[in-house]
BAVO-702745 format. One record per residue: x, y, z of N, C-alpha, C in turn; residue in one letter. Coordinates in steps of 0.1 Angstrom, whole numbers, padded with zeros to 4 digits, always signed. Layout:
% residues N
XYZXYZXYZa
...
% end
This chain:
% residues 414
+0895+0777+0941+0886+0787+0946+0879+0794+0934x
+0876+0787+0923+0870+0793+0911+0855+0794+0913x
+0849+0803+0905+0835+0805+0907+0827+0793+0904x
+0831+0785+0894+0823+0773+0890+0830+0761+0896x
+0840+0763+0904+0847+0752+0910+0846+0751+0925x
+0834+0753+0930+0831+0750+0944+0838+0760+0953x
+0836+0773+0950+0843+0783+0958+0835+0790+0969x
+0822+0790+0968+0813+0799+0976+0812+0793+0990x
+0813+0802+1000+0810+0799+1014+0794+0800+1016x
+0789+0794+1026+0775+0795+1028+0772+0808+1037x
+0767+0818+1030+0765+0831+1037+0755+0830+1049x
+0744+0822+1046+0734+0821+1057+0740+0814+1069x
+0748+0803+1067+0754+0797+1079+0764+0806+1086x
+0773+0813+1078+0782+0822+1084+0775+0833+1091x
+0765+0838+1086+0757+0849+1093+0752+0844+1106x
+0747+0831+1106+0742+0825+1119+0753+0824+1129x
+0765+0819+1124+0776+0817+1134+0780+0831+1140x
+0782+0841+1131+0787+0854+1136+0777+0860+1145x
+0764+0857+1143+0754+0863+1152+0752+0855+1165x
+0758+0843+1166+0756+0834+1177+0764+0840+1189x
+0760+0835+1201+0766+0840+1213+0781+0836+1214x
+0785+0824+1209+0799+0820+1210+0808+0830+1202x
+0803+0835+1191+0811+0842+1182+0809+0858+1182x
+0800+0862+1191+0797+0876+1191+0808+0884+1196x
+0810+0896+1190+0821+0905+1194+0817+0911+1208x
+0827+0915+1216+0823+0921+1229+0815+0934+1227x
+0804+0934+1235+0794+0945+1233+0800+0959+1237x
+0810+0958+1247+0815+0971+1252+0828+0975+1245x
+0832+0968+1234+0845+0971+1228+0844+0985+1222x
+0855+0993+1225+0855+1007+1220+0867+1008+1211x
+0878+1000+1213+0890+1000+1204+0888+0990+1193x
+0886+0994+1181+0884+0984+1170+0895+0974+1169x
+0908+0978+1173+0919+0968+1172+0918+0957+1181x
+0909+0958+1191+0907+0947+1201+0896+0938+1198x
+0888+0941+1187+0877+0933+1184+0880+0923+1173x
+0878+0910+1176+0881+0899+1166+0872+0900+1154x
+0877+0896+1143+0869+0895+1131+0861+0883+1131x
+0852+0882+1121+0843+0870+1120+0852+0858+1118x
+0862+0859+1110+0871+0847+1108+0878+0843+1121x
+0883+0853+1128+0890+0850+1141+0881+0843+1151x
+0869+0847+1151+0859+0841+1161+0856+0827+1158x
+0859+0823+1146+0856+0809+1142+0865+0799+1151x
+0876+0804+1156+0884+0795+1164+0876+0790+1176x
+0867+0797+1181+0859+0792+1192+0846+0785+1189x
+0845+0782+1176+0833+0775+1171+0835+0760+1172x
+0835+0754+1184+0838+0740+1186+0852+0737+1189x
+0856+0725+1191+0869+0721+1196+0879+0717+1184x
+0874+0716+1172+0883+0712+1161+0895+0720+1159x
+0894+0734+1159+0906+0742+1157+0916+0739+1168x
+0912+0739+1180+0922+0737+1191+0928+0723+1190x
+0920+0712+1186+0926+0699+1185+0936+0698+1174x
+0933+0705+1163+0943+0705+1152+0956+0712+1156x
+0955+0723+1164+0967+0730+1168+0975+0722+1178x
+0968+0716+1188+0975+0708+1198+0980+0695+1192x
+0973+0690+1183+0978+0677+1176+0991+0679+1169x
+0994+0692+1164+1006+0695+1157+1017+0700+1167x
+1013+0702+1179+1023+0708+1189+1024+0723+1187x
+1015+0729+1181+1016+0744+1178+1009+0753+1189x
+1004+0746+1199+0997+0755+1210+1007+0764+1217x
+1020+0760+1216+1030+0768+1224+1032+0782+1218x
+1028+0784+1206+1030+0797+1200+1021+0808+1206x
+1008+0805+1207+1000+0815+1214+1003+0816+1229x
+1007+0805+1235+1011+0805+1249+1023+0813+1251x
+1033+0811+1243+1046+0819+1244+1043+0834+1241x
+1034+0836+1232+1031+0850+1229+1024+0857+1240x
+1015+0850+1247+1009+0855+1259+1019+0859+1269x
+1029+0850+1271+1039+0853+1282+1048+0865+1277x
+1051+0865+1265+1059+0877+1260+1052+0890+1261x
+1039+0890+1258+1031+0902+1259+1030+0906+1274x
+1029+0896+1283+1028+0900+1297+1041+0906+1302x
+1052+0902+1296+1065+0907+1301+1069+0920+1294x
+1063+0923+1283+1066+0935+1275+1064+0948+1283x
+1074+0957+1282+1072+0969+1289+1070+0981+1279x
+1071+0978+1266+1068+0988+1256+1061+0980+1244x
+1055+0988+1236+1049+0982+1224+1060+0977+1214x
+1071+0983+1214+1082+0978+1206+1086+0964+1210x
+1087+0962+1223+1091+0948+1228+1080+0938+1224x
+1068+0942+1225+1057+0933+1221+1058+0930+1206x
+1061+0940+1198+1061+0938+1184+1073+0929+1180x
+1084+0930+1186+1095+0921+1183+1092+0907+1187x
+1086+0905+1198+1082+0891+1202+1073+0885+1193x
+1063+0893+1188+1053+0887+1179+1059+0884+1166x
+1068+0892+1161+1075+0889+1148+1083+0876+1150x
+1091+0875+1160+1099+0863+1162+1091+0850+1163x
+1080+0851+1170+1072+0839+1172+1064+0836+1159x
+1060+0846+1151+1054+0843+1138+1064+0837+1129x
+1076+0841+1129+1086+0834+1120+1088+0820+1124x
+1089+0818+1137+1091+0804+1143+1079+0795+1139x
+1067+0801+1139+1055+0793+1135+1056+0789+1121x
+1059+0798+1112+1060+0794+1098+1071+0783+1096x
+1082+0785+1102+1093+0775+1101+1089+0761+1107x
+1082+0761+1118+1077+0749+1124+1067+0742+1115x
+1058+0749+1109+1049+0743+1100+1055+0737+1087x
+1066+0744+1082+1073+0739+1071+1080+0726+1074x
+1087+0726+1086+1094+0714+1090+1085+0703+1092x
+1073+0705+1098+1064+0694+1100+1059+0689+1087x
+1056+0698+1078+1050+0693+1065+1061+0685+1057x
+1073+0690+1058+1084+0683+1050+1088+0670+1057x
+1086+0668+1070+1090+0656+1077+1079+0646+1076x
+1067+0649+1073+1056+0640+1073+1050+0637+1086x
+1054+0645+1097+1049+0643+1110+1034+0644+1110x
+1027+0636+1117+1013+0636+1118+1006+0626+1109x
+1014+0618+1101+1009+0607+1094+1007+0610+1079x
+1009+0622+1074+1009+0624+1060+1018+0636+1056x
+1019+0638+1043+1030+0646+1038+1029+0661+1042x
+1017+0666+1043+1016+0680+1047+1001+0683+1052x
+1000+0693+1060+0987+0697+1065+0987+0712+1068x
+0980+0720+1062+0980+0734+1064+0971+0739+1075x
+0963+0730+1080+0953+0735+1090+0959+0739+1104x
+0968+0732+1109+0974+0736+1122+0980+0750+1121x
+0987+0753+1110+0992+0767+1109+0981+0777+1108x
+0971+0775+1101+0960+0784+1099+0954+0788+1113x
+0951+0777+1121+0944+0780+1134+0954+0785+1144x
+0966+0781+1144+0976+0786+1153+0978+0801+1151x
+0978+0805+1139+0980+0819+1135+0968+0827+1142x
+0956+0822+1140+0944+0829+1145+0945+0829+1161x
+0950+0819+1167+0952+0819+1182+0962+0830+1186x
+0972+0831+1178+0982+0842+1182+0976+0856+1180x
+0968+0858+1170+0962+0871+1168+0952+0873+1179x
+0945+0863+1183+0936+0865+1194+0943+0870+1207x
+0955+0864+1209+0963+0869+1221+0966+0884+1220x
+0969+0889+1208+0971+0903+1206+0958+0911+1208x
+0947+0906+1203+0935+0913+1205+0931+0914+1220x
+0934+0904+1228+0931+0903+1242+0941+0910+1251x
+0952+0914+1246+0963+0920+1254+0959+0933+1260x
+0960+0934+1274+0957+0946+1281+0968+0950+1290x
+0979+0956+1285+0990+0959+1294+0987+0971+1303x
+0997+0974+1311+0995+0985+1320+0999+0998+1314x
+1001+0999+1301+1005+1011+1294+0996+1012+1281x
+0996+1024+1276+0987+1026+1264+0993+1019+1252x
+0984+1013+1244+0987+1007+1232+0978+1014+1221x
+0984+1022+1213+0975+1029+1202+0969+1018+1193x
+0957+1020+1189+0950+1011+1180+0959+1008+1168x
+0965+1017+1162+0973+1015+1150+0985+1006+1153x
+0991+1007+1165+1002+0998+1168+0997+0983+1170x
+0986+0982+1177+0981+0969+1179+0977+0962+1166x
+0971+0970+1157+0967+0965+1144+0980+0961+1136x
+0991+0969+1138+1003+0966+1131+1009+0953+1136x
+1008+0950+1148+1013+0937+1154+1004+0926+1148x
+0991+0927+1147+0983+0917+1141+0987+0915+1127x
+0989+0926+1119+0993+0924+1105+1006+0917+1104x
+1016+0920+1113+1029+0914+1112+1028+0899+1115x
+1020+0895+1125+1018+0881+1127+1012+0874+1115x
+1002+0881+1109+0994+0875+1098+1004+0873+1086x
+1012+0883+1083+1020+0882+1071+1033+0873+1073x
+1039+0875+1084+1052+0868+1087+1049+0853+1088x
+1038+0849+1095+1036+0835+1097+1030+0829+1084x
+1029+0836+1073+1026+0831+1060+1038+0829+1051x
+1050+0832+1056+1061+0831+1048+1064+0844+1040x
+1056+0854+1042+1058+0867+1035+1069+0875+1042x
+1071+0887+1037+1081+0896+1042+1095+0890+1042x
+1098+0882+1032+1112+0877+1030+1118+0883+1018x
+1131+0885+1018+1139+0891+1007+1144+0880+0998x
+1145+0883+0985+1151+0873+0976+1165+0871+0979x
+1169+0858+0976+1184+0855+0977+1186+0843+0968x
+1196+0844+0959+1199+0834+0950+1189+0831+0940x
+1189+0819+0933+1180+0816+0923+1168+0809+0929x
+1156+0815+0927+1144+0810+0934+1133+0808+0924x
+1123+0800+0928+1110+0799+0921+1099+0802+0931x
+1090+0810+0928+1080+0815+0937+1067+0807+0936x
+1062+0802+0948+1049+0795+0948+1040+0801+0959x
+1028+0803+0956+1018+0808+0966+1007+0799+0968x
+1001+0799+0980+0989+0791+0983+0979+0799+0991x
+0968+0793+0995+0958+0800+1002+0954+0792+1015x
+0947+0800+1024+0942+0794+1036+0930+0785+1033x
+0926+0777+1043+0913+0770+1042+0902+0779+1040x
+0891+0775+1034+0879+0783+1033+0867+0774+1033x
+0855+0780+1031+0843+0772+1033+0842+0766+1047x
+0847+0773+1057+0848+0767+1070+0835+0766+1077x
+0825+0774+1073+0812+0773+1079+0805+0761+1074x
+0809+0755+1063+0803+0743+1059+0810+0731+1066x
+0823+0732+1067+0830+0721+1074+0843+0727+1080x
+0843+0729+1093+0855+0736+1099+0867+0728+1098x
+0866+0715+1095+0878+0707+1094+0886+0709+1081x
+0880+0716+1071+0885+0716+1058+0899+0723+1057x
+0908+0717+1050+0921+0723+1047+0921+0728+1032x
+0932+0733+1028+0934+0738+1014+0946+0732+1009x
+0945+0724+0998+0957+0717+0993+0968+0727+0988x
+0964+0739+0984+0974+0749+0979+0982+0754+0991x
+0976+0755+1003+0984+0759+1014+0994+0748+1018x
+0989+0735+1017+0997+0724+1020+1009+0723+1010x
+1006+0726+0998+1017+0726+0988+1028+0736+0991x
+1023+0748+0995+1033+0758+0999+1042+0753+1011x
+1036+0747+1021+1044+0742+1032+1053+0731+1028x
+1048+0722+1020+1056+0710+1016+1068+0714+1007x
+1067+0725+0999+1077+0729+0990+1087+0739+0994x
+1083+0748+1004+1091+0759+1008+1105+0754+1012x
+1115+0760+1006+1129+0757+1010+1135+0745+1003x
+1127+0738+0995+1132+0726+0988+1141+0731+0976x
+1150+0722+0972+1159+0726+0961+1156+0718+0949x
+1156+0724+0938+1153+0718+0925+1166+0720+0916x
+1171+0709+0911+1183+0709+0903+1179+0712+0888x
+1186+0722+0882+1183+0725+0868+1197+0726+0861x
+1196+0726+0848+1209+0727+0840+1217+0740+0843x
+1210+0750+0848+1216+0763+0851+1221+0764+0866x
+1218+0753+0873+1222+0753+0887+1210+0751+0896x
+1212+0749+0909+1200+0747+0918+1191+0759+0920x
+1178+0756+0921+1168+0767+0923+1161+0763+0936x
+1159+0773+0945+1152+0771+0958+1138+0776+0957x
+1128+0768+0962+1114+0772+0962+1112+0781+0974x
+1106+0793+0971+1102+0802+0981+1086+0802+0980x
+1080+0797+0991+1065+0796+0991+1060+0805+1002x
+1048+0810+1000+1040+0818+1009+1025+0816+1007x
+1018+0819+1017+1003+0817+1016+0996+0831+1018x
+0983+0831+1014+0975+0843+1014+0962+0840+1020x
+0955+0850+1026+0942+0848+1032+0931+0848+1022x
+0920+0842+1025+0908+0843+1017+0899+0855+1022x
+0905+0867+1019+0898+0879+1024+0900+0890+1013x
+0889+0895+1009+0889+0906+0999+0898+0918+1003x
+0897+0922+1016+0903+0934+1020+0918+0934+1019x
+0924+0923+1022+0939+0922+1021+0944+0924+1007x
+0936+0918+0997+0940+0919+0983+0938+0934+0979x
+0928+0940+0983+0926+0954+0980+0936+0963+0986x
+0942+0959+0997+0952+0967+1004+0966+0965+0999x
+0967+0956+0988+0980+0955+0982+0989+0944+0988x
+0984+0935+0996+0992+0925+1002+1000+0916+0992x
+0993+0913+0981+0999+0904+0971+1011+0911+0965x
+1009+0923+0961+1020+0931+0954+1032+0933+0963x
+1029+0936+0976+1040+0938+0986+1048+0926+0987x
+1042+0914+0987+1049+0902+0990+1057+0897+0978x
+1051+0898+0966+1058+0892+0954+1067+0901+0946x
+1064+0914+0947+1072+0923+0939+1087+0921+0941x
+1092+0920+0953+1107+0918+0954+1112+0906+0947x
+1104+0896+0944+1109+0884+0937+1108+0886+0922x
+1102+0896+0917+1100+0898+0903+1108+0910+0898x
+1114+0918+0907+1123+0929+0903+1136+0923+0897x
+1143+0931+0889+1156+0926+0883+1166+0923+0894x
+1166+0931+0904+1176+0930+0915+1169+0930+0929x
+1175+0923+0939+1189+0917+0938+1189+0903+0931x
+1177+0897+0931+1177+0883+0925+1163+0880+0920x
+1160+0882+0907+1147+0879+0902+1145+0864+0902x
+1132+0859+0906+1129+0845+0905+1129+0841+0891x
+1132+0828+0889+1132+0822+0876+1118+0819+0870x
+1108+0819+0879+1095+0817+0875+1086+0817+0887x
+1073+0815+0885+1063+0815+0896+1051+0807+0892x
+1044+0802+0902+1030+0797+0900+1022+0800+0913x
+1011+0807+0911+1001+0809+0921+0992+0796+0921x
+0988+0792+0933+0980+0779+0934+0968+0781+0943x
+0957+0775+0939+0946+0775+0948+0938+0762+0945x
+0928+0759+0953+0919+0748+0951+0909+0751+0941x
+0907+0742+0931+0897+0744+0921+0885+0735+0920x
+0884+0727+0910+0873+0718+0908+0877+0704+0911x
+0867+0695+0913+0870+0681+0916+0877+0674+0905x
+0887+0666+0908+0891+0656+0899+0902+0660+0889x
+0907+0673+0888+0917+0676+0879+0924+0689+0883x
+0936+0690+0877+0944+0703+0878+0941+0711+0866x
+0939+0724+0868+0937+0733+0857+0948+0743+0856x
+0954+0745+0845+0964+0755+0842+0956+0767+0835x
+0954+0777+0843+0945+0788+0838+0952+0797+0829x
+0946+0798+0817+0953+0806+0806+0952+0821+0807x
+0940+0826+0812+0938+0840+0812+0931+0844+0826x
+0936+0855+0831+0930+0860+0844+0922+0873+0841x
+0911+0875+0848+0903+0887+0846+0904+0896+0858x
+0901+0909+0857+0901+0919+0867+0888+0920+0875x
+0879+0911+0872+0866+0912+0878+0864+0903+0891x
+0858+0909+0901+0854+0901+0913+0839+0898+0912x
+0835+0886+0914+0822+0882+0912+0812+0883+0923x
+0817+0886+0935+0808+0889+0946+0807+0878+0957x
+0814+0867+0955+0813+0856+0965+0818+0860+0979x
+0813+0854+0989+0816+0858+1003+0830+0852+1006x
+0837+0859+1015+0851+0855+1018+0850+0849+1033x
+0862+0847+1039+0863+0842+1052+0859+0851+1063x
+0857+0864+1059+0852+0874+1069+0837+0877+1067x
+0830+0870+1059+0816+0872+1056+0814+0885+1047x
+0825+0889+1040+0825+0901+1032+0823+0897+1017x
+0816+0905+1010+0814+0903+0995+0819+0915+0988x
+0822+0913+0975+0826+0924+0967+0824+0920+0952x
+0815+0928+0945+0813+0926+0931+0817+0939+0924x
+0826+0938+0914+0831+0949+0906+0846+0947+0902x
+0851+0956+0896+0865+0955+0892+0874+0955+0904x
+0884+0946+0904+0893+0945+0916+0900+0958+0918x
+0901+0963+0930+0908+0976+0932+0923+0974+0931x
+0928+0977+0919+0942+0975+0915+0948+0989+0913x
+0960+0992+0918+0966+1005+0916+0970+1007+0902x
+0969+1019+0897+0973+1022+0883+0963+1018+0873x
+0967+1019+0860+0959+1015+0849+0958+1000+0848x
+0947+0994+0852+0946+0979+0852+0939+0974+0840x
+0945+0965+0832+0939+0959+0820+0928+0950+0824x
+0919+0947+0815+0908+0937+0818+0914+0923+0820x
+0925+0920+0813+0930+0906+0813+0945+0906+0814x
+0950+0895+0820+0964+0892+0820+0965+0877+0816x
+0977+0873+0812+0978+0859+0807+0989+0851+0813x
+0987+0838+0814+0997+0829+0819+1008+0828+0808x
+1021+0827+0813+1032+0823+0804+1038+0810+0809x
+1031+0802+0816+1036+0789+0820+1038+0780+0808x
+1048+0772+0808+1050+0762+0797+1040+0750+0798x
+1028+0753+0794+1017+0743+0797+1019+0729+0791x
+1024+0729+0779+1027+0716+0773+1037+0708+0781x
+1048+0714+0785+1058+0707+0793+1052+0703+0806x
+1044+0711+0812+1038+0708+0825+1029+0696+0824x
+1020+0696+0814+1010+0685+0813+1017+0672+0810x
+1029+0673+0803+1036+0661+0801+1044+0656+0813x
+1049+0665+0821+1057+0661+0833+1049+0658+0845x
+1037+0664+0847+1030+0663+0860+1019+0652+0859x
+1023+0640+0854+1013+0630+0853+1011+0623+0867x
+0999+0618+0870+0996+0612+0882+0981+0608+0883x
+0976+0608+0895+0962+0604+0897+0952+0613+0890x
+0956+0626+0889+0946+0636+0884+0951+0641+0870x
+0943+0643+0860+0947+0649+0848+0950+0664+0850x
+0960+0668+0842+0964+0682+0842+0961+0688+0828x
+0952+0699+0828+0947+0704+0815+0949+0719+0815x
+0950+0724+0803+0950+0738+0800+0935+0743+0800x
+0932+0753+0807+0918+0758+0807+0918+0772+0802x
+0912+0775+0790+0911+0788+0784+0898+0795+0786x
+0888+0788+0793+0874+0793+0792+0873+0806+0801x
+0867+0816+0795+0865+0829+0802+0851+0833+0800x
+0847+0844+0806+0834+0850+0804+0836+0865+0803x
+0829+0872+0794+0830+0886+0792+0817+0893+0790x
+0816+0906+0791+0804+0914+0789+0808+0925+0780x
+0798+0932+0774+0800+0944+0766+0792+0955+0772x
+0795+0967+0769+0788+0979+0774+0796+0985+0785x
+0789+0986+0797+0796+0993+0808+0794+0984+0820x
+0803+0985+0830+0802+0978+0842+0792+0984+0851x
+0785+0975+0859+0775+0980+0869+0783+0986+0880x
+0776+0994+0889+0783+0999+0901+0789+0988+0909x
+0800+0991+0915+0806+0982+0925+0797+0981+0937x
+0796+0969+0943+0788+0966+0954+0794+0956+0964x
+0791+0958+0976+0796+0948+0986+0784+0940+0992x
+0773+0941+0985+0761+0933+0989+0764+0918+0985x
+0758+0909+0993+0760+0895+0991+0747+0889+0984x
+0749+0877+0979+0738+0869+0974+0731+0876+0962x
+0739+0883+0954+0734+0889+0942+0732+0879+0930x
+0723+0881+0922+0721+0872+0910+0733+0874+0901x
+0736+0864+0893+0747+0866+0883+0744+0876+0873x
+0754+0882+0868+0753+0892+0857+0753+0885+0844x
+0747+0890+0834+0747+0884+0820+0761+0885+0815x
+0766+0874+0808+0779+0874+0802+0779+0864+0791x
+0790+0864+0783+0792+0854+0772+0804+0846+0776x
+0803+0833+0775+0814+0824+0777+0821+0820+0764x
+0834+0820+0765+0842+0816+0753+0855+0809+0757x
+0860+0801+0748+0874+0796+0750+0883+0802+0740x
+0879+0812+0733+0887+0820+0724+0893+0832+0732x
+0901+0840+0725+0905+0853+0731+0894+0862+0733x
+0894+0870+0744+0883+0879+0746+0883+0890+0735x
+0871+0894+0731+0871+0904+0720+0876+0917+0725x
+0879+0925+0715+0883+0939+0718+0872+0946+0725x
+0875+0952+0736+0865+0959+0744+0857+0950+0753x
+0860+0937+0753+0853+0928+0762+0856+0930+0777x
+0846+0932+0785+0848+0935+0799+0849+0921+0807x
+0859+0920+0815+0860+0907+0823+0848+0904+0832x
+0844+0892+0831+0834+0887+0841+0839+0875+0848x
+0847+0867+0841+0854+0855+0847+0867+0853+0840x
+0877+0852+0847+0889+0847+0841+0888+0832+0839x
+0898+0825+0833+0897+0811+0833+0897+0805+0847x
+0903+0812+0856+0903+0807+0870+0891+0812+0878x
+0881+0818+0871+0869+0823+0878+0868+0837+0881x
+0861+0841+0892+0859+0855+0896+0861+0857+0911x
+0869+0847+0917+0871+0848+0931+0886+0851+0934x
+0891+0849+0946+0904+0853+0949+0915+0845+0942x
+0912+0833+0938+0922+0825+0930+0924+0831+0917x
+0914+0836+0910+0916+0843+0898+0924+0856+0900x
+0920+0862+0912+0926+0876+0914+0941+0875+0918x
+0945+0864+0925+0960+0864+0927+0967+0861+0914x
+0961+0852+0906+0967+0850+0893+0968+0863+0885x
+0958+0871+0885+0958+0884+0878+0968+0893+0884x
+0968+0895+0897+0977+0905+0904+0992+0901+0901x
+0996+0888+0903+1010+0885+0902+1014+0886+0887x
+1006+0881+0878+1010+0883+0864+1010+0898+0860x
+1002+0906+0866+1003+0920+0863+1016+0926+0868x
+1020+0922+0880+1033+0926+0885+1044+0922+0875x
+1043+0910+0871+1053+0905+0861+1053+0914+0848x
+1041+0917+0843+1041+0925+0831+1046+0939+0833x
+1042+0945+0845+1046+0959+0847+1061+0960+0849x
+1067+0949+0854+1082+0949+0856+1089+0943+0844x
+1081+0939+0834+1087+0933+0822+1096+0921+0826x
+1092+0913+0835+1100+0902+0840+1098+0890+0830x
+1109+0886+0823+1108+0876+0813+1109+0862+0819x
+1099+0859+0828+1099+0846+0835+1085+0839+0833x
+1085+0826+0833+1072+0819+0831+1064+0820+0844x
+1051+0823+0843+1043+0824+0855+1028+0823+0851x
+1020+0819+0861+1006+0818+0859+1000+0810+0871x
+0987+0807+0869+0979+0801+0880+0976+0787+0878x
+0977+0779+0888+0974+0765+0889+0962+0762+0898x
+0951+0756+0894+0941+0752+0902+0943+0737+0905x
+0943+0733+0918+0944+0719+0922+0930+0712+0922x
+0929+0699+0922+0917+0693+0925+0911+0696+0939x
+0898+0695+0941+0893+0696+0954+0898+0685+0963x
+0902+0689+0975+0907+0680+0985+0895+0674+0992x
+0892+0662+0989+0881+0655+0996+0886+0643+1004x
+0877+0636+1010+0880+0624+1018+0878+0626+1033x
+0873+0637+1038+0870+0638+1052+0858+0629+1056x
+0859+0622+1068+0848+0614+1072+0835+0621+1074x
+0824+0614+1073+0811+0620+1076+0810+0625+1091x
+0817+0618+1100+0817+0622+1114+0825+0634+1116x
+0818+0646+1119+0825+0658+1120+0835+0659+1132x
+0835+0649+1140+0845+0649+1151+0858+0644+1147x
+0859+0638+1135+0871+0632+1130+0878+0641+1120x
+0890+0644+1122+0896+0655+1114+0904+0650+1102x
+0906+0637+1100+0913+0632+1088+0909+0618+1086x
+0914+0612+1075+0912+0598+1072+0923+0594+1062x
+0923+0581+1060+0933+0576+1051+0931+0581+1037x
+0918+0583+1033+0915+0588+1020+0919+0603+1019x
+0917+0611+1029+0921+0625+1029+0936+0626+1028x
+0943+0618+1036+0958+0619+1035+0963+0614+1021x
+0957+0604+1016+0962+0599+1003+0959+0609+0992x
+0947+0616+0992+0944+0626+0982+0953+0638+0983x
+0956+0642+0995+0965+0653+0997+0979+0650+0992x
+0984+0638+0995+0997+0634+0991+0998+0634+0976x
+0987+0628+0969+0987+0628+0954+0987+0642+0948x
+0980+0651+0954+0979+0665+0949+0993+0671+0950x
+0999+0670+0962+1012+0676+0964+1023+0670+0955x
+1022+0657+0952+1032+0651+0944+1031+0657+0929x
+1019+0659+0924+1018+0664+0911+1021+0679+0911x
+1018+0686+0921+1021+0700+0922+1037+0702+0922x
+1043+0693+0929+1058+0693+0930+1064+0692+0916x
+1058+0683+0907+1062+0682+0894+1060+0694+0886x
+1049+0701+0888+1046+0713+0881+1056+0724+0884x
+1059+0725+0897+1069+0735+0901+1083+0732+0896x
+1086+0719+0895+1099+0715+0889+1100+0719+0875x
+1090+0719+0867+1090+0724+0853+1092+0739+0853x
+1085+0746+0862+1085+0761+0862+1100+0765+0866x
+1106+0758+0875+1119+0761+0880+1130+0761+0869x
+1127+0754+0858+1137+0753+0847+1138+0767+0840x
+1128+0776+0842+1129+0789+0837+1125+0790+0822x
% end
């Protein structure tokens, strides 16, 4: 999801979809917690999402949630049912990915769409008792976070891995995200090290500016980077990058470049980070060891290229389709006073998750290796938009996961 690595959604297409009759929000909606977002309304844009969900056997989660909500006599009961089913959904997606069910090693798409179907159930819930908007929104948030593998407590020796949702869905609604598939394929796996076994804890994150600004990343990862009860031995954030190679991103920047997200939202300016936020943070991944160990179909390279500006930052804006700002590109260290315009990983959410997690590491003085990995673009979908996978798509995903597994194996050595 880097700025020069094919990250941008088509705003004109997304605008047309959101404005269309299939995706329009209810005209008489008065409670904002009952109104689906632009991303949630994509579930109804054709039959592909439902086919992916039913093909994985995940349709039961929204159905079971509907039944639980119908039976609920209090908001607390509804909240408990949603939390339980969200945990079950994540576990089912991990089991499916690790078993190879469905013909290939992992597929993040059924989880993504099943989650949105569950959230739709909560939006549509109309019980015979009052549901405050804040409580309904809290249930939506719980489903969203718990079904991503978030809200878990550290236990034992772990290595932390993060992935992302599918994106660019208005270009091709069939698209998956290899980083999300990596998270599902690796979660719970054991890696033997000279210091003893290490367990992978993986989680995924949305392609939405608002969640990052609200601190979702910090809430999810901070428990794993604190000294107690059990600090992770290392971490790698992962996202989809450019075609044909893995990039180990050397430097992260605090700048958001303005690209549109899965909710048709844009943001250009410094990322809203609590406290005194530096312009740059840096990877501490053992890059030489990784590039030596993670050999495969795709080259694995260290990427130090950044862009910076001097002077003052322009005002923050949420306007879309803005022209690029002037900047200077370099593969050297940013100069003193240089303002971030692009980290090595770009100016989108992939760069930002690398920035945020390495900043948590720095603020906690966690002496662990960590940084961001960009995967190759996952291609191979057939030209026929009615077909959701192919032998090439499966093979490409399997190859990406295999090399990512080797990367995480090196990080787990601490």
